[in-house]
C-alpha positions as CSV (number, residue, x, y, z in Angstrom):
1,X,-34.0,-33.2,12.7
2,X,-32.6,-29.8,13.4
3,X,-34.4,-27.3,11.1
4,X,-32.1,-24.5,9.7
5,X,-33.5,-21.2,8.8
6,X,-32.5,-18.8,6.0
7,X,-30.0,-16.3,7.8
8,X,-31.4,-13.2,6.4
9,X,-34.9,-14.1,8.7
10,X,-33.1,-13.2,11.5
11,X,-32.7,-9.5,10.4
12,X,-36.4,-9.2,10.0
13,X,-38.7,-7.9,13.2
14,X,-41.8,-8.6,13.5
15,X,-43.2,-5.0,12.5
16,X,-43.8,-3.4,15.9
17,X,-47.4,-1.8,15.0
18,X,-48.6,-5.0,15.0
19,X,-46.9,-6.8,17.5
20,X,-48.2,-3.9,20.1
21,X,-51.4,-3.8,18.4
22,X,-52.0,-7.6,18.9
23,X,-50.5,-7.3,22.4
24,X,-53.4,-4.5,23.0
25,X,-56.3,-6.1,21.7
26,X,-55.2,-9.7,23.7
27,X,-54.9,-7.5,27.0
28,X,-58.1,-5.8,26.2
29,X,-59.9,-9.6,25.5
30,X,-58.6,-11.1,28.4
31,X,-59.8,-8.3,30.5
32,X,-62.9,-8.3,29.7
33,X,-63.3,-11.6,29.7
34,X,-62.5,-11.4,33.4
35,X,-65.7,-9.0,33.8
36,X,-63.5,-5.9,33.9
37,X,-64.6,-4.5,30.6
38,X,-62.0,-3.1,28.0
39,X,-58.3,-2.7,29.9
40,X,-57.9,1.1,29.5
41,X,-55.6,1.5,27.1
42,X,-55.1,4.6,24.9
43,X,-54.3,2.9,21.4
44,X,-52.1,5.1,19.0
45,X,-49.9,2.4,17.6
46,X,-51.9,0.5,14.9
47,X,-53.6,2.4,11.7
48,X,-56.4,0.4,10.5
49,X,-59.7,2.5,9.5
50,X,-62.0,2.2,12.0
51,X,-65.4,3.0,9.8
52,X,-67.3,0.0,8.5
53,X,-67.2,-1.6,4.7
54,X,-69.9,0.4,3.0
55,X,-73.2,-1.3,3.1
56,X,-72.9,-2.0,-1.3
57,X,-70.0,-3.5,-0.8
58,X,-71.0,-6.1,1.9
59,X,-74.0,-6.8,0.2
60,X,-71.8,-7.4,-3.2
61,X,-69.4,-9.8,-0.7
62,X,-72.4,-12.0,0.4
63,X,-73.7,-12.2,-3.1
64,X,-70.4,-13.4,-4.4
65,X,-69.6,-16.1,-2.3
66,X,-70.8,-18.8,-4.2
67,X,-67.6,-17.4,-6.5
68,X,-65.3,-20.2,-5.8
69,X,-63.5,-20.7,-9.2
70,X,-60.0,-19.7,-9.8
71,X,-59.6,-16.6,-11.6
72,X,-57.1,-15.2,-14.0
73,X,-53.6,-14.2,-11.8
74,X,-54.3,-10.4,-12.8
75,X,-57.6,-9.9,-11.3
76,X,-61.2,-10.5,-13.1
77,X,-61.8,-7.9,-16.1
78,X,-64.4,-6.2,-14.8
79,X,-63.1,-5.4,-11.7
80,X,-60.2,-3.8,-13.6
81,X,-62.3,-1.9,-15.8
82,X,-64.4,-0.3,-12.8
83,X,-61.0,0.4,-11.5
84,X,-60.2,2.5,-14.8
85,X,-63.3,4.4,-14.5
86,X,-62.8,5.0,-10.8
87,X,-59.1,6.6,-11.5
88,X,-60.5,8.4,-14.3
89,X,-63.2,9.9,-12.0
90,X,-60.7,10.6,-8.6
91,X,-57.6,11.3,-10.4
92,X,-58.1,12.3,-13.8
93,X,-55.9,9.7,-15.1
94,X,-57.1,7.4,-18.2
95,X,-55.1,4.0,-17.0
96,X,-55.2,1.0,-19.6
97,X,-56.8,-1.9,-17.4
98,X,-54.3,-4.1,-18.9
99,X,-51.7,-2.2,-16.6
100,X,-53.3,-3.4,-13.6
101,X,-52.9,-6.5,-11.4
102,X,-54.9,-7.2,-8.9
103,X,-53.3,-8.8,-5.6
104,X,-54.0,-10.0,-2.4
105,X,-53.4,-6.8,-0.3
106,X,-51.3,-3.4,-1.4
107,X,-48.3,-4.9,0.5
108,X,-48.1,-8.3,-1.7
109,X,-48.2,-5.7,-4.9
110,X,-45.0,-3.8,-3.2
111,X,-43.4,-7.5,-2.8
112,X,-44.0,-8.5,-6.3
113,X,-42.7,-5.2,-7.6
114,X,-39.6,-5.4,-6.2
115,X,-39.3,-9.1,-7.0
116,X,-40.0,-8.1,-10.6
117,X,-37.2,-5.6,-11.1
118,X,-33.5,-5.7,-10.0
119,X,-31.9,-2.8,-8.0
120,X,-31.1,-1.6,-4.4
121,X,-34.3,0.2,-2.9
122,X,-34.2,3.8,-1.1
123,X,-36.3,4.3,1.6
124,X,-36.9,7.6,3.6
125,X,-36.5,8.1,6.9
126,X,-39.3,7.9,8.8
127,X,-40.9,5.2,6.3
128,X,-43.6,2.8,7.0
129,X,-43.0,-0.1,9.3
130,X,-43.6,-2.4,6.1
131,X,-41.2,-1.8,3.8
132,X,-37.8,-2.7,5.2
133,X,-39.0,-6.4,5.8
134,X,-40.2,-6.9,2.2
135,X,-36.9,-5.6,1.2
136,X,-35.0,-7.9,3.3
137,X,-37.3,-11.2,2.3
138,X,-36.4,-10.2,-1.4
139,X,-32.5,-9.7,-0.2
140,X,-32.2,-6.3,-1.5
141,X,-29.8,-3.6,-0.2
142,X,-31.4,-1.1,1.4
143,X,-30.2,2.8,1.3
144,X,-31.7,4.6,4.1
145,X,-31.9,8.7,3.4
146,X,-32.8,10.9,6.1
147,X,-34.8,13.9,6.4
148,X,-35.5,16.8,7.9
149,X,-38.0,18.1,10.5
150,X,-38.2,21.2,8.9
151,X,-38.8,19.8,5.6
152,X,-41.9,18.0,7.3
153,X,-39.8,15.0,7.0
154,X,-40.2,14.6,3.0
155,X,-37.5,13.3,1.3
156,X,-36.6,16.3,-1.3
157,X,-34.7,16.1,-4.2
158,X,-31.2,17.3,-2.8
159,X,-31.2,14.7,-0.2
160,X,-32.2,12.0,-2.4
161,X,-29.6,13.3,-5.2
162,X,-27.1,13.5,-2.7
163,X,-27.5,9.4,-1.8
164,X,-27.5,8.7,-5.2
165,X,-23.4,8.2,-5.1
166,X,-24.3,4.8,-3.4
167,X,-25.7,3.9,-6.4
168,X,-22.6,4.1,-8.8
169,X,-22.9,0.1,-9.0
170,X,-26.4,-0.3,-9.9
171,X,-28.1,0.1,-13.2
172,X,-31.3,1.1,-11.7
173,X,-32.8,1.2,-8.3
174,X,-36.0,1.3,-6.5
175,X,-37.6,4.7,-4.3
176,X,-40.5,3.9,-1.8
177,X,-42.9,7.0,-2.0
178,X,-45.8,7.4,0.5
179,X,-48.0,10.4,-0.3
180,X,-50.2,10.5,1.9
181,X,-47.5,9.8,4.3
182,X,-47.3,7.4,6.8
183,X,-46.0,8.0,9.7
184,X,-46.0,11.7,8.9
185,X,-49.4,12.7,7.1
186,X,-47.2,14.9,4.7
187,X,-49.2,15.1,1.2
188,X,-46.3,15.8,-1.6
189,X,-46.8,18.7,-3.6
190,X,-46.8,18.8,-7.8
191,X,-43.4,20.6,-7.6
192,X,-42.0,18.4,-5.1
193,X,-42.7,15.5,-6.9
194,X,-41.5,17.0,-10.1
195,X,-38.0,17.8,-8.7
196,X,-37.8,14.2,-7.2
197,X,-38.9,13.2,-10.9
198,X,-35.9,14.6,-12.2
199,X,-33.3,13.3,-9.9
200,X,-35.5,10.1,-10.8
201,X,-34.6,10.3,-14.4
202,X,-31.0,11.1,-14.0
203,X,-30.0,8.2,-11.8
204,X,-32.7,5.7,-13.4
205,X,-34.4,5.1,-10.3
206,X,-37.9,3.5,-10.7
207,X,-40.7,4.8,-8.1
208,X,-43.0,2.6,-6.0
209,X,-45.8,5.3,-5.4
210,X,-47.5,3.6,-2.2
211,X,-50.9,5.4,-2.7
212,X,-52.7,3.8,-0.5
213,X,-54.1,6.5,1.7
214,X,-54.7,8.8,-1.8
215,X,-58.3,9.2,-1.2
216,X,-57.8,10.3,2.2
217,X,-56.0,13.9,1.3
218,X,-57.9,16.2,3.0
219,X,-57.7,18.8,0.2
220,X,-59.1,15.7,-2.2
221,X,-57.6,18.4,-5.3
222,X,-54.3,18.8,-3.8
223,X,-53.6,15.0,-4.3
224,X,-51.3,14.4,-7.0
225,X,-49.7,10.9,-7.9
226,X,-46.4,10.1,-8.9
227,X,-47.5,8.5,-12.0
228,X,-48.8,11.7,-13.6
229,X,-45.3,13.5,-13.5
230,X,-43.3,10.1,-14.0
231,X,-45.3,8.2,-16.0
232,X,-42.8,6.0,-17.3
233,X,-41.3,5.0,-14.2
234,X,-43.7,4.5,-11.6
235,X,-45.5,1.9,-10.1
236,X,-48.9,2.7,-8.0
237,X,-49.6,0.4,-5.4
238,X,-53.0,0.7,-3.4
239,X,-56.0,-0.8,-2.1
240,X,-59.0,-0.9,-0.8
241,X,-58.3,-1.7,2.9
242,X,-57.8,2.5,4.1
243,X,-60.6,4.6,2.3
244,X,-63.2,1.8,2.2
245,X,-62.6,0.1,6.1
246,X,-61.9,-3.4,4.2
247,X,-58.2,-4.0,5.4
248,X,-59.4,-7.7,6.0
249,X,-60.5,-7.9,2.5
250,X,-56.7,-8.1,1.5
251,X,-57.5,-6.7,-1.7
252,X,-54.9,-4.6,-3.5
253,X,-54.2,-2.9,-7.0
254,X,-50.8,-2.7,-9.0
255,X,-50.7,-0.1,-11.7
256,X,-47.3,-0.7,-14.1
257,X,-45.7,1.8,-15.8
258,X,-46.2,2.8,-19.1
259,X,-42.7,1.5,-20.1
260,X,-43.3,-2.1,-18.6
261,X,-42.9,-4.6,-21.4
262,X,-45.4,-7.6,-22.7
263,X,-42.2,-9.9,-20.8
264,X,-42.5,-8.0,-17.9
265,X,-46.6,-8.0,-17.4
266,X,-46.6,-11.7,-18.1
267,X,-43.5,-12.1,-15.1
268,X,-45.9,-10.1,-12.8
269,X,-48.6,-12.4,-13.5
270,X,-46.0,-15.3,-13.1
271,X,-45.0,-14.1,-9.7
272,X,-48.7,-14.2,-8.6
273,X,-49.6,-17.3,-10.1
274,X,-46.5,-19.1,-8.4
275,X,-47.6,-17.6,-5.0
276,X,-50.9,-17.0,-4.2
277,X,-52.8,-17.7,-7.8
278,X,-55.0,-15.1,-7.5
279,X,-57.1,-12.6,-5.2
280,X,-60.1,-14.2,-3.5
281,X,-62.6,-14.3,-5.7
282,X,-65.5,-13.3,-4.0
283,X,-63.5,-10.4,-2.5
284,X,-62.8,-9.6,-6.2
285,X,-66.6,-9.1,-7.4
286,X,-66.8,-7.2,-4.0
287,X,-64.6,-4.7,-5.0
288,X,-66.0,-4.0,-7.9
289,X,-68.7,-2.0,-5.5
290,X,-65.9,-0.6,-3.5
291,X,-64.3,1.0,-6.1
292,X,-68.0,2.5,-7.2
293,X,-68.6,5.9,-8.8
294,X,-72.3,6.1,-7.6
295,X,-73.4,8.8,-5.3
296,X,-73.7,6.6,-2.0
297,X,-69.8,5.5,-2.1
298,X,-69.0,9.2,-3.1
299,X,-70.8,10.1,0.1
300,X,-69.2,7.3,2.1
301,X,-65.5,8.2,0.8
302,X,-66.2,11.8,1.6
303,X,-67.6,11.6,5.2
304,X,-64.5,9.2,5.9
305,X,-62.2,11.3,4.5
306,X,-63.7,14.1,6.5
307,X,-63.8,12.6,9.6
308,X,-60.2,11.3,9.5
309,X,-59.2,15.4,9.0
310,X,-61.1,16.4,11.8
311,X,-60.2,13.3,14.0
312,X,-56.3,13.4,13.4
313,X,-55.7,17.4,13.2
314,X,-57.5,17.8,16.5
315,X,-55.4,14.9,18.0
316,X,-52.4,16.8,16.5
317,X,-53.1,19.8,17.9
318,X,-53.4,18.6,21.3
319,X,-49.9,16.6,21.0
320,X,-48.9,20.3,20.0
321,X,-49.9,21.8,23.1
322,X,-47.8,19.3,25.1
323,X,-44.7,20.5,26.6
324,X,-41.7,20.2,24.7
325,X,-43.6,18.3,21.7
326,X,-43.6,19.1,18.2
327,X,-45.6,17.6,15.8
328,X,-46.0,17.4,11.8
329,X,-49.3,18.7,10.1
330,X,-51.4,16.2,8.8
331,X,-52.3,16.6,5.1
332,X,-53.7,13.2,4.7
333,X,-54.2,9.6,5.8
334,X,-54.6,9.4,9.8
335,X,-51.2,10.1,11.3
336,X,-49.0,12.0,12.7
337,X,-45.4,12.3,13.8
338,X,-44.6,13.5,17.4
339,X,-41.1,14.6,18.6
340,X,-40.5,14.5,22.3
341,X,-36.2,15.2,21.7
342,X,-36.9,18.7,23.5
343,X,-37.7,16.3,26.8
344,X,-34.4,14.2,25.9
345,X,-32.5,15.6,28.8
346,X,-35.0,14.7,31.6
347,X,-35.9,11.3,29.9
348,X,-32.2,9.9,29.7
349,X,-32.1,10.8,33.5
350,X,-34.9,8.3,34.0
351,X,-33.0,5.9,31.9
352,X,-35.3,6.5,28.9
353,X,-32.4,7.0,26.3
354,X,-34.2,6.0,23.2
355,X,-37.8,6.0,21.1
356,X,-38.2,2.1,21.8
357,X,-37.5,2.3,25.4
358,X,-39.4,5.4,26.1
359,X,-42.5,3.4,23.8
360,X,-42.3,0.5,26.3
361,X,-42.7,2.6,29.5
362,X,-45.6,4.4,28.2
363,X,-47.3,1.0,27.7
364,X,-47.1,0.4,31.4
365,X,-49.3,1.2,34.2
366,X,-50.2,4.3,34.7
367,X,-50.0,5.5,31.2
368,X,-51.2,2.6,29.3
369,X,-50.5,4.9,25.9
370,X,-49.5,2.6,22.8
371,X,-47.3,4.6,20.1
372,X,-44.9,3.2,17.3
373,X,-41.4,4.2,18.3
374,X,-39.2,6.2,15.4
375,X,-36.7,3.6,15.5
376,X,-38.9,0.9,13.8
377,X,-39.5,3.4,11.3
378,X,-35.8,3.7,10.3
379,X,-35.1,6.9,12.5
380,X,-32.0,7.0,14.7
381,X,-32.8,5.1,18.5
382,X,-32.0,7.8,20.2
383,X,-34.3,10.0,18.5
384,X,-37.4,10.0,20.5
385,X,-40.1,10.4,17.9
386,X,-43.2,8.1,17.4
387,X,-46.2,7.8,15.0
388,X,-49.6,8.7,16.1
389,X,-52.7,6.9,14.7
390,X,-55.7,8.4,15.4
391,X,-58.3,5.9,14.5
392,X,-59.4,4.3,18.4
393,X,-63.0,4.8,18.5
394,X,-66.0,3.4,17.4
395,X,-66.1,4.2,13.8
396,X,-69.5,3.3,13.0
397,X,-70.8,5.1,15.8
398,X,-68.7,8.1,14.4
399,X,-69.9,7.7,11.0
400,X,-73.4,7.9,12.4
401,X,-73.5,10.6,14.6
402,X,-71.5,12.6,11.4
403,X,-74.3,11.5,9.1
404,X,-77.1,12.6,10.7
405,X,-75.4,16.2,12.2
406,X,-72.5,17.2,10.1
407,X,-70.2,19.8,12.2
408,X,-69.9,23.2,10.7
409,X,-66.8,25.1,11.2
410,X,-63.6,24.6,13.2
411,X,-65.2,24.9,16.9
412,X,-68.3,22.3,16.0
413,X,-65.2,20.0,14.6
414,X,-63.4,20.4,17.7
415,X,-66.6,19.7,19.9
416,X,-67.5,16.8,17.8
417,X,-64.2,15.1,18.2
418,X,-64.5,15.9,22.2
419,X,-67.7,14.4,22.2
420,X,-67.4,11.1,20.0
421,X,-63.9,10.5,20.6
422,X,-62.9,11.4,24.0
423,X,-60.9,8.0,24.5
424,X,-58.7,8.9,21.7
425,X,-57.9,12.6,23.1
426,X,-57.4,11.0,26.6
427,X,-54.0,9.6,26.0
428,X,-53.2,13.4,25.4
429,X,-53.6,14.1,29.5
430,X,-52.0,10.7,30.1
431,X,-48.5,11.5,28.1
432,X,-48.9,15.4,30.1
433,X,-48.9,13.4,33.7
434,X,-46.1,11.3,32.6
435,X,-44.0,14.0,31.5
436,X,-44.9,16.2,34.4
437,X,-43.0,13.5,36.5
438,X,-39.8,14.0,34.7
């Protein structure tokens, strides 16, 4: 029997961050099994929290291990009510639990939202590697909006409005907006969101506001949700993977806009019931603790936010000292964007004409540095840009050291990173040696 594949699957690539992460992990494991210790890669390609899941969440998961029953597709009521209290405390937003749907990971929430409503998808370039495959799985038309380095690679109201001529035949469309941003670390200001919202209202654009990094905004008071500016047209997707170190728990939340009808709320639940039934019951009960408003959870969130700020800004600073390399200034998340275009002529002379080729070259001996190419983030292939994730260190040890003696002031923070994340910083020296050979 010959199996016939869906043709559109041929347009979908394995996300580069996952492919490289699996390669690095397998290489390290194989080398360790041969008695040689961990293979000496510097891993800037994968962005998962390095920190241990909070103790209270681990304990809650153990206590909930007997919760084997099916649960409502929208999630258990105690969790949704707790999320409401959490949102009010951290963001000053009062969210009706009836507008929340608990899903197995925020990625699933994005998929469900795009499946729920009609319309093409607008993506800024650069964008996270996962958005394009989701849109293609759903056979959505994708419109890519270029951004500029001088704007911090943020999508602007002018840039969005200029692209809307491609939407003339669409009664509505989606904009996926990610703040704090993966891959740049940018955080959209209230005024920037207000300008974007005005364009969205004019052209009937629905916003999927990916706020998975909201609690890793370095200036916590500086975060504004698009749902505060554009409540009638914004879906929020988020989860516990980044701020609580619980990516493997696969627990996400989608908050639907005020304008969703009862039928649309039902449709969202139907998509869940028809595909995954419900997010894992034990994880839902554990997530009540992850969305805790107690002092211990507050302290954990504050510690991981500060550690991500210290690690990411220090690594970005050192990248920016490489000859001919510029970076974005991270304001949240654990990413920044690095641009090697000024070395383009020298790289092309060595047969390196695009970001994918350069990423592959850097994986080889003697450099062994893993980065995500700009091409996989919707940038033009010839643009020598890369996403850098600043999480390749022992998160448990770093968290413990921070709790024992929190560094005070910039110099103490630089020293803390150098002492406790030397491997993370070592990639800069390798890249300098690579550039010196050009």
